[in-house]
VOPAGU-2260 file (C-alpha; in pm, 1 decimal, decimal comma):
REM VOPAGU-2260
SITE   aa  ch    i         X         Y         Z
SITE  MET   A    0   -5128,7   -5093,5      84,0
SITE  SER   A    1   -5428,1   -5147,5     338,8
SITE  GLU   A    2   -5629,2   -4790,3     488,6
SITE  ASN   A    3   -5514,9   -4970,5     833,3
SITE  ASN   A    4   -5162,4   -4988,3     787,8
SITE  THR   A    5   -5121,3   -4672,1     647,2
SITE  LEU   A    6   -5029,7   -4375,8     853,3
SITE  LEU   A    7   -5045,5   -4076,1     535,4
SITE  SER   A    8   -5151,0   -4073,1     275,0
SITE  ILE   A    9   -5083,4   -3791,5     -27,0
SITE  GLU   A   10   -5328,2   -3793,6    -311,1
SITE  ASP   A   11   -5300,0   -3637,6    -639,9
SITE  LEU   A   12   -5086,9   -3329,8    -527,9
SITE  SER   A   13   -4956,9   -3038,7    -794,4
SITE  VAL   A   14   -4817,5   -2729,8    -621,3
SITE  HIS   A   15   -4720,5   -2414,4    -859,4
SITE  PHE   A   16   -4544,9   -2141,0    -853,6
SITE  PHE   A   17   -4650,4   -1784,0    -993,9
SITE  THR   A   18   -4323,9   -1630,4   -1062,3
SITE  GLU   A   19   -4223,7   -1299,6   -1232,5
SITE  ASP   A   20   -4090,9   -1502,7   -1517,0
SITE  GLY   A   21   -4369,8   -1743,5   -1556,8
SITE  LEU   A   22   -4588,8   -1993,3   -1377,3
SITE  ALA   A   23   -4320,8   -2282,7   -1228,1
SITE  LYS   A   24   -4498,7   -2660,5   -1178,8
SITE  ALA   A   25   -4297,5   -2805,7    -893,6
SITE  VAL   A   26   -4512,3   -3086,8    -820,8
SITE  GLU   A   27   -4748,6   -3270,7   -1078,3
SITE  HIS   A   28   -5005,5   -3521,1    -975,4
SITE  VAL   A   29   -4788,5   -3642,3    -695,6
SITE  SER   A   30   -4952,7   -3969,3    -500,7
SITE  PHE   A   31   -4766,0   -4225,6    -253,4
SITE  SER   A   32   -4901,2   -4363,0     139,6
SITE  ILE   A   33   -4694,7   -4372,1     401,8
SITE  PRO   A   34   -4710,8   -4696,8     593,2
SITE  LYS   A   35   -4734,3   -4694,0     975,2
SITE  GLY   A   36   -4380,2   -4722,9    1149,5
SITE  LYS   A   37   -4194,6   -4764,0     839,0
SITE  THR   A   38   -3973,8   -4594,6     650,8
SITE  PHE   A   39   -4052,3   -4408,6     313,4
SITE  ALA   A   40   -3792,5   -4256,9      97,6
SITE  LEU   A   41   -3822,3   -4026,1    -145,0
SITE  VAL   A   42   -3564,2   -4005,8    -383,7
SITE  GLY   A   43   -3412,5   -3777,4    -670,3
SITE  GLU   A   44   -3179,6   -3507,0    -778,7
SITE  SER   A   45   -3189,8   -3189,2    -630,2
SITE  GLY   A   46   -3522,7   -2939,2    -767,3
SITE  CYS   A   47   -3709,6   -3200,9    -902,0
SITE  GLY   A   48   -3996,9   -3149,2    -633,7
SITE  LYS   A   49   -3925,1   -3322,3    -303,2
SITE  SER   A   50   -3904,3   -3105,3     -30,2
SITE  VAL   A   51   -4174,8   -2923,1    -188,3
SITE  THR   A   52   -4398,4   -3232,8    -143,7
SITE  ALA   A   53   -4270,2   -3242,9     213,9
SITE  LEU   A   54   -4354,9   -2880,8     283,1
SITE  SER   A   55   -4694,4   -2943,6     169,0
SITE  THR   A   56   -4750,8   -3137,4     414,1
SITE  LEU   A   57   -4716,6   -2930,9     653,7
SITE  GLN   A   58   -4881,2   -2654,5     493,6
SITE  LEU   A   59   -4551,0   -2458,0     476,3
SITE  ILE   A   60   -4550,2   -2357,7     100,7
SITE  PRO   A   61   -4469,7   -1999,2      84,7
SITE  ASP   A   62   -4793,8   -1841,0     -31,3
SITE  PRO   A   63   -4706,3   -1605,3    -284,7
SITE  PRO   A   64   -4569,2   -1695,6    -504,5
SITE  GLY   A   65   -4625,5   -2060,5    -437,3
SITE  LYS   A   66   -4978,0   -2247,8    -415,6
SITE  ILE   A   67   -5119,5   -2618,2    -355,7
SITE  ILE   A   68   -5332,1   -2625,4    -686,8
SITE  SER   A   69   -5537,1   -3004,0    -605,5
SITE  GLY   A   70   -5470,4   -3281,4    -430,1
SITE  LYS   A   71   -5593,7   -3447,3     -31,6
SITE  ILE   A   72   -5322,5   -3489,3     219,9
SITE  ILE   A   73   -5493,6   -3749,7     448,5
SITE  MET   A   74   -5406,4   -3792,1     800,8
SITE  ASP   A   75   -5657,0   -3967,9    1069,5
SITE  GLY   A   76   -5938,3   -3977,3     794,9
SITE  GLN   A   77   -5842,5   -3573,4     827,4
SITE  ASP   A   78   -5763,0   -3381,9     491,7
SITE  LEU   A   79   -5486,0   -3170,1     623,8
SITE  LEU   A   80   -5503,7   -2928,1     359,7
SITE  GLU   A   81   -5866,3   -2840,5     460,5
SITE  LEU   A   82   -5730,9   -2690,3     848,5
SITE  SER   A   83   -5724,6   -2341,8     982,5
SITE  LYS   A   84   -5374,8   -2232,5     993,1
SITE  LYS   A   85   -5447,5   -2248,5    1380,2
SITE  GLN   A   86   -5540,9   -2625,8    1340,9
SITE  MET   A   87   -5226,2   -2672,8    1136,2
SITE  ARG   A   88   -4976,4   -2492,3    1450,2
SITE  SER   A   89   -5109,6   -2756,5    1645,3
SITE  VAL   A   90   -5023,7   -3079,4    1405,3
SITE  ARG   A   91   -4707,1   -2946,0    1338,5
SITE  GLY   A   92   -4466,4   -3089,2    1559,1
SITE  ASN   A   93   -4741,8   -3267,8    1778,8
SITE  ASP   A   94   -4832,5   -3506,3    1515,1
SITE  ILE   A   95   -4598,5   -3430,1    1220,7
SITE  ALA   A   96   -4220,1   -3331,2    1284,7
SITE  MET   A   97   -3985,6   -3193,0    1048,9
SITE  ILE   A   98   -3590,8   -3155,8    1018,1
SITE  PHE   A   99   -3396,2   -2974,3     783,2
SITE  GLN   A  100   -3025,8   -3035,6     595,8
SITE  GLU   A  101   -2867,5   -2726,6     794,2
SITE  PRO   A  102   -2968,9   -2695,9    1093,5
SITE  MET   A  103   -2800,2   -2342,6    1165,7
SITE  THR   A  104   -3071,5   -2204,2     895,2
SITE  SER   A  105   -3329,5   -2379,5    1182,7
SITE  LEU   A  106   -3191,8   -2293,4    1523,9
SITE  ASN   A  107   -3213,6   -1997,1    1644,6
SITE  PRO   A  108   -2837,7   -1820,9    1725,2
SITE  VAL   A  109   -2935,1   -1632,6    2004,9
SITE  PHE   A  110   -3146,7   -1883,5    2235,9
SITE  THR   A  111   -2975,2   -2176,9    2390,6
SITE  VAL   A  112   -3063,2   -2537,8    2231,9
SITE  GLY   A  113   -3251,7   -2615,5    2521,4
SITE  ASP   A  114   -3482,6   -2251,6    2533,6
SITE  GLN   A  115   -3564,8   -2381,3    2189,1
SITE  ILE   A  116   -3664,3   -2733,5    2280,3
SITE  ILE   A  117   -3853,6   -2613,1    2585,8
SITE  GLU   A  118   -4073,2   -2416,2    2346,8
SITE  ALA   A  119   -4158,7   -2663,7    2136,1
SITE  ILE   A  120   -4234,9   -2899,8    2440,5
SITE  ARG   A  121   -4440,9   -2632,3    2593,2
SITE  LEU   A  122   -4610,3   -2512,9    2236,3
SITE  HIS   A  123   -4738,5   -2858,9    2206,4
SITE  GLN   A  124   -4787,2   -2993,6    2577,2
SITE  LYS   A  125   -4935,0   -2870,7    2872,7
SITE  LYS   A  126   -4624,3   -2848,8    3104,5
SITE  SER   A  127   -4474,9   -2647,7    3312,0
SITE  PRO   A  128   -4122,6   -2479,3    3264,7
SITE  GLU   A  129   -3973,6   -2724,1    3509,2
SITE  GLU   A  130   -4108,5   -3041,5    3359,7
SITE  ALA   A  131   -4016,1   -2881,2    3003,6
SITE  HIS   A  132   -3627,4   -2848,0    3133,1
SITE  LYS   A  133   -3652,8   -3208,9    3247,4
SITE  LEU   A  134   -3785,8   -3324,8    2938,1
SITE  ALA   A  135   -3532,1   -3075,0    2728,2
SITE  VAL   A  136   -3222,8   -3265,9    2891,0
SITE  GLU   A  137   -3395,6   -3654,5    2843,2
SITE  MET   A  138   -3458,1   -3568,1    2505,5
SITE  LEU   A  139   -3081,7   -3367,0    2414,5
SITE  SER   A  140   -2953,0   -3758,0    2635,6
SITE  SER   A  141   -3150,6   -3973,5    2403,9
SITE  VAL   A  142   -3020,1   -3803,7    2103,9
SITE  GLY   A  143   -2668,6   -3915,2    2236,9
SITE  ILE   A  144   -2534,4   -3592,0    2368,1
SITE  GLY   A  145   -2337,1   -3626,2    2626,5
SITE  ASP   A  146   -2403,1   -3444,9    2985,1
SITE  ALA   A  147   -2702,5   -3311,0    2823,9
SITE  GLU   A  148   -2759,3   -3123,5    3153,5
SITE  LYS   A  149   -2502,1   -2881,5    3106,1
SITE  ARG   A  150   -2526,2   -2882,7    2722,5
SITE  VAL   A  151   -2916,5   -2765,5    2731,0
SITE  TYR   A  152   -2724,5   -2434,9    2799,0
SITE  GLU   A  153   -2549,4   -2423,8    2538,8
SITE  TYR   A  154   -2585,3   -2203,3    2186,6
SITE  PRO   A  155   -2600,9   -2378,5    1890,6
SITE  HIS   A  156   -2203,0   -2162,4    1774,3
SITE  GLN   A  157   -2103,3   -2339,6    2065,8
SITE  MET   A  158   -2196,8   -2687,1    1915,6
SITE  SER   A  159   -2076,1   -2929,5    1589,0
SITE  GLY   A  160   -2302,3   -2963,8    1313,3
SITE  GLY   A  161   -2358,3   -3316,8    1403,8
SITE  MET   A  162   -2471,0   -3210,2    1745,9
SITE  ARG   A  163   -2695,0   -2935,2    1622,6
SITE  GLN   A  164   -2837,8   -3223,1    1353,5
SITE  ARG   A  165   -2893,6   -3429,5    1659,9
SITE  VAL   A  166   -3048,3   -3080,1    1822,5
SITE  MET   A  167   -3270,2   -3094,0    1592,1
SITE  ILE   A  168   -3401,1   -3429,4    1612,6
SITE  ALA   A  169   -3448,8   -3403,0    1984,4
SITE  MET   A  170   -3649,1   -3117,9    1959,2
SITE  ALA   A  171   -3855,0   -3296,7    1650,1
SITE  ILE   A  172   -3902,0   -3612,1    1856,2
SITE  SER   A  173   -4033,5   -3412,4    2180,7
SITE  CYS   A  174   -4372,3   -3422,7    2144,7
SITE  ARG   A  175   -4384,7   -3783,0    1999,8
SITE  PRO   A  176   -4478,0   -3710,8    1615,6
SITE  GLN   A  177   -4605,5   -4012,1    1416,3
SITE  LEU   A  178   -4464,5   -3873,4    1141,0
SITE  LEU   A  179   -4113,8   -3741,6    1112,9
SITE  ILE   A  180   -4018,7   -3556,6     791,8
SITE  ALA   A  181   -3616,9   -3565,9     761,1
SITE  ASP   A  182   -3527,2   -3317,4     456,6
SITE  GLU   A  183   -3183,4   -3405,4     377,7
SITE  PRO   A  184   -3038,3   -3514,8     731,0
SITE  THR   A  185   -2718,3   -3547,1     684,9
SITE  THR   A  186   -2617,5   -3355,1     343,5
SITE  ALA   A  187   -2385,9   -3116,0     593,6
SITE  LEU   A  188   -2248,6   -3403,3     772,6
SITE  ASP   A  189   -1882,3   -3640,8     674,7
SITE  VAL   A  190   -1974,5   -4003,4     633,8
SITE  THR   A  191   -1905,7   -4091,4     963,1
SITE  ILE   A  192   -2201,8   -3866,2    1136,2
SITE  GLN   A  193   -2368,8   -3943,7     889,4
SITE  ALA   A  194   -2406,8   -4303,4     986,9
SITE  GLN   A  195   -2420,9   -4216,7    1335,4
SITE  ILE   A  196   -2725,6   -3966,1    1290,9
SITE  LEU   A  197   -2951,4   -4228,6    1038,1
SITE  ASP   A  198   -2861,9   -4528,8    1325,3
SITE  LEU   A  199   -2978,3   -4251,1    1565,3
SITE  LEU   A  200   -3306,0   -4206,5    1343,0
SITE  ASP   A  201   -3380,3   -4594,1    1319,4
SITE  GLU   A  202   -3308,7   -4645,2    1692,1
SITE  LEU   A  203   -3572,9   -4403,3    1758,4
SITE  GLN   A  204   -3827,9   -4522,9    1471,7
SITE  GLN   A  205   -3814,7   -4898,1    1640,2
SITE  LYS   A  206   -3840,9   -4741,2    2016,7
SITE  ASN   A  207   -4101,2   -4541,7    1928,3
SITE  ASN   A  208   -4325,8   -4657,8    1610,2
SITE  MET   A  209   -4272,3   -4336,3    1399,7
SITE  SER   A  210   -4288,9   -4376,7    1059,7
SITE  ILE   A  211   -4038,5   -4169,0     862,4
SITE  LEU   A  212   -4091,7   -3955,2     516,0
SITE  LEU   A  213   -3675,4   -3950,2     407,0
SITE  ILE   A  214   -3629,6   -3691,1     156,2
SITE  THR   A  215   -3292,1   -3747,2      -0,1
SITE  HIS   A  216   -3102,3   -3712,0    -355,5
SITE  ASP   A  217   -2849,9   -4009,3    -243,2
SITE  LEU   A  218   -2955,4   -4355,3    -318,7
SITE  GLY   A  219   -2665,4   -4550,3    -125,6
SITE  ILE   A  220   -2852,0   -4363,1     163,9
SITE  VAL   A  221   -3175,1   -4526,8     130,8
SITE  ALA   A  222   -3034,9   -4890,4      26,0
SITE  GLU   A  223   -3075,5   -5015,9     408,7
SITE  ARG   A  224   -3269,9   -4777,3     563,9
SITE  ALA   A  225   -3610,7   -4734,0     356,1
SITE  ASP   A  226   -3881,3   -4990,6     343,6
SITE  GLU   A  227   -4053,8   -4816,9      32,1
SITE  ILE   A  228   -3863,8   -4583,0    -263,7
SITE  ALA   A  229   -4056,3   -4345,7    -433,6
SITE  VAL   A  230   -3832,0   -4159,4    -735,4
SITE  MET   A  231   -3935,0   -3821,2    -855,1
SITE  TYR   A  232   -3805,5   -3615,7   -1155,0
SITE  ALA   A  233   -3876,4   -3320,6   -1267,3
SITE  SER   A  234   -4263,4   -3239,0   -1052,6
SITE  GLN   A  235   -4375,7   -3617,6   -1099,3
SITE  ILE   A  236   -4310,5   -3971,0    -965,5
SITE  VAL   A  237   -4149,3   -4146,5   -1200,7
SITE  GLU   A  238   -4140,1   -4484,7   -1057,6
SITE  GLN   A  239   -4212,8   -4649,3    -687,2
SITE  GLY   A  240   -4191,4   -4947,0    -510,0
SITE  ASP   A  241   -4051,3   -5161,5    -255,2
SITE  ALA   A  242   -3639,3   -5082,8    -171,4
SITE  LYS   A  243   -3592,4   -5453,4    -249,2
SITE  SER   A  244   -3726,0   -5435,3    -591,1
SITE  ILE   A  245   -3615,6   -5105,5    -694,5
SITE  PHE   A  246   -3266,8   -5216,2    -601,2
SITE  GLY   A  247   -3295,6   -5588,1    -746,7
SITE  GLU   A  248   -3479,4   -5481,8   -1078,5
SITE  PRO   A  249   -3514,5   -5081,5   -1174,6
SITE  MET   A  250   -3745,1   -5051,1   -1450,6
SITE  HIS   A  251   -3733,4   -4647,2   -1499,2
SITE  PRO   A  252   -3395,3   -4502,3   -1725,7
SITE  TYR   A  253   -3388,4   -4245,3   -1470,9
SITE  THR   A  254   -3349,8   -4522,3   -1201,6
SITE  LYS   A  255   -3133,1   -4704,2   -1364,8
SITE  GLY   A  256   -2891,7   -4413,9   -1417,2
SITE  LEU   A  257   -2927,1   -4302,8   -1010,5
SITE  LEU   A  258   -2830,8   -4643,8    -940,9
SITE  LYS   A  259   -2554,1   -4684,6   -1163,0
SITE  SER   A  260   -2393,7   -4331,2   -1012,7
SITE  VAL   A  261   -2367,7   -4500,5    -658,4
SITE  PRO   A  262   -1998,5   -4653,6    -606,1
SITE  ARG   A  263   -1988,3   -5010,9    -457,5
SITE  LEU   A  264   -1718,6   -5191,6    -266,7
SITE  GLY   A  265   -1508,8   -5427,0    -477,8
SITE  PHE   A  266   -1575,3   -5188,8    -740,4
SITE  GLU   A  267   -1332,6   -4903,9    -677,0
SITE  GLU   A  268   -1205,4   -4894,4   -1020,8
SITE  GLU   A  269   -1466,0   -4919,9   -1234,7
SITE  ARG   A  270   -1571,9   -4587,2   -1377,4
SITE  LEU   A  271   -1898,7   -4434,4   -1273,6
SITE  ASP   A  272   -2210,7   -4386,1   -1479,0
SITE  THR   A  273   -2395,6   -4035,1   -1443,5
SITE  VAL   A  274   -2703,8   -3917,9   -1603,1
SITE  GLN   A  275   -2628,5   -3696,9   -1867,6
SITE  GLY   A  276   -2742,8   -3358,8   -1919,1
SITE  ASN   A  277   -2984,3   -3129,6   -1603,4
SITE  VAL   A  278   -3336,0   -3162,2   -1444,0
SITE  PRO   A  279   -3534,5   -2959,3   -1655,9
SITE  ASN   A  280   -3654,1   -2576,1   -1514,5
SITE  PRO   A  281   -3999,4   -2603,6   -1355,9
SITE  LEU   A  282   -4092,3   -2314,9   -1627,4
SITE  HIS   A  283   -3962,1   -2528,3   -1969,2
SITE  PHE   A  284   -4055,4   -2856,4   -1906,7
SITE  PRO   A  285   -4033,9   -3083,9   -2257,3
SITE  SER   A  286   -4296,8   -3212,7   -2433,2
SITE  GLY   A  287   -4390,3   -3576,3   -2397,3
SITE  CYS   A  288   -4193,6   -3757,2   -2122,4
SITE  LYS   A  289   -4040,7   -3527,9   -1903,7
SITE  PHE   A  290   -3675,3   -3761,6   -1886,5
SITE  HIS   A  291   -3654,7   -3797,7   -2287,7
SITE  PRO   A  292   -3402,1   -3560,9   -2347,7
SITE  ARG   A  293   -3163,8   -3744,1   -2102,9
SITE  CYS   A  294   -3265,1   -4118,1   -2198,4
SITE  PRO   A  295   -3074,2   -4340,4   -2389,7
SITE  ILE   A  296   -3386,8   -4462,0   -2529,9
SITE  GLY   A  297   -3638,9   -4137,8   -2540,1
SITE  CYS   A  298   -3401,8   -3908,5   -2675,7
SITE  ASN   A  299   -3467,4   -4121,6   -3021,1
SITE  ASP   A  300   -3790,0   -4212,7   -2956,5
SITE  GLU   A  301   -4092,0   -4023,8   -3101,7
SITE  LYS   A  302   -4356,4   -4166,6   -2850,9
SITE  CYS   A  303   -4142,9   -4052,0   -2588,1
SITE  LYS   A  304   -4098,5   -3704,5   -2756,0
SITE  ASN   A  305   -4426,4   -3670,8   -2801,2
SITE  ASP   A  306   -4690,7   -3842,3   -2556,7
SITE  GLU   A  307   -4617,2   -3824,6   -2184,7
SITE  PRO   A  308   -4632,1   -4150,7   -1993,7
SITE  SER   A  309   -4812,0   -4189,7   -1695,6
SITE  LEU   A  310   -4757,6   -4384,5   -1337,1
SITE  LYS   A  311   -4897,4   -4695,0   -1399,5
SITE  GLU   A  312   -4867,0   -5037,3   -1219,3
SITE  VAL   A  313   -4647,0   -5265,5   -1416,5
SITE  LYS   A  314   -4555,4   -5529,2   -1154,9
SITE  ASP   A  315   -4623,1   -5698,1    -846,8
SITE  GLY   A  316   -4748,9   -5367,2    -720,2
SITE  ARG   A  317   -4453,4   -5220,0    -896,1
SITE  LEU   A  318   -4533,5   -4850,9   -1070,2
SITE  ALA   A  319   -4331,4   -4695,4   -1341,6
SITE  ALA   A  320   -4418,5   -4408,7   -1592,8
SITE  CYS   A  321   -4217,7   -4518,9   -1922,2
SITE  TRP   A  322   -4330,5   -4617,8   -2174,3
SITE  TYR   A  323   -4042,4   -4899,5   -2220,5
SITE  ALA   A  324   -4077,6   -5065,1   -1902,4
SITE  PRO   A  325   -4158,6   -5393,2   -1881,7
SITE  GLY   A  326   -4504,9   -5455,8   -1837,1
SITE  TYR   A  327   -4627,2   -5091,6   -1903,1
């Protein structure tokens, strides 16, 4: 990807948590670039390091116990990890915004949704209270909330889960960020509302030429939404490439396992495969390839058990970290 087409670049990011039980390596040597105006999906099971990667981008890792050990996060030629806390506050919400999977944990229950959007607007833009209020109403209307002039005075508990998520999106886009990080934005919603929220993000992206970092465990969600995909497992990226090639020809056994676990139309009677076992505890990662205990090939292979493969190009710009990936 050319530098002119890159909005944000993460280079060799490692994040560790120093706990009473020992050292947890949550993210290890992660690198990827998010293109301008495109959707980059970070996919994997819970506990693989997706959210920690996203929080690192905004310097929101709790310290202690967490610490960014190494890496760079480059945006507009500036390493965000070198910015002061005051400088990062101007980046958050203004240049990079984030929405979370459960809006009730992000919205303050004692303030109206309008007050909370207005606060975000006034924090980053030189707007009068009247201008900020007008913009808050416009933002609510833009995310599909009807009767926005009345809704702006409502509290979070007066709204449905889908409405609250729309409020979070309205707050996130109120300052026209270049990058929107969507961390499992539809997990707590029913299927119909999920589709509406994802369609809304697509619409806003096209309207504002905004980049999206979509974090999810559900490959079905990113099938038609993502331009590029990175598959994460146990703190590392194990496969990366454009969405069409990853769905058409997955290279890593973990990616293959995730794809086989996605229900398909017309195959309702077909038994779904599952990836056996669980994501390993970051306090006690296995030796060699971290996926080998769950891998149909690696579980019986000495090389997989003892030697860890690095992420490298295997075919036509595709990246994989597997001794048995084609072209490795």
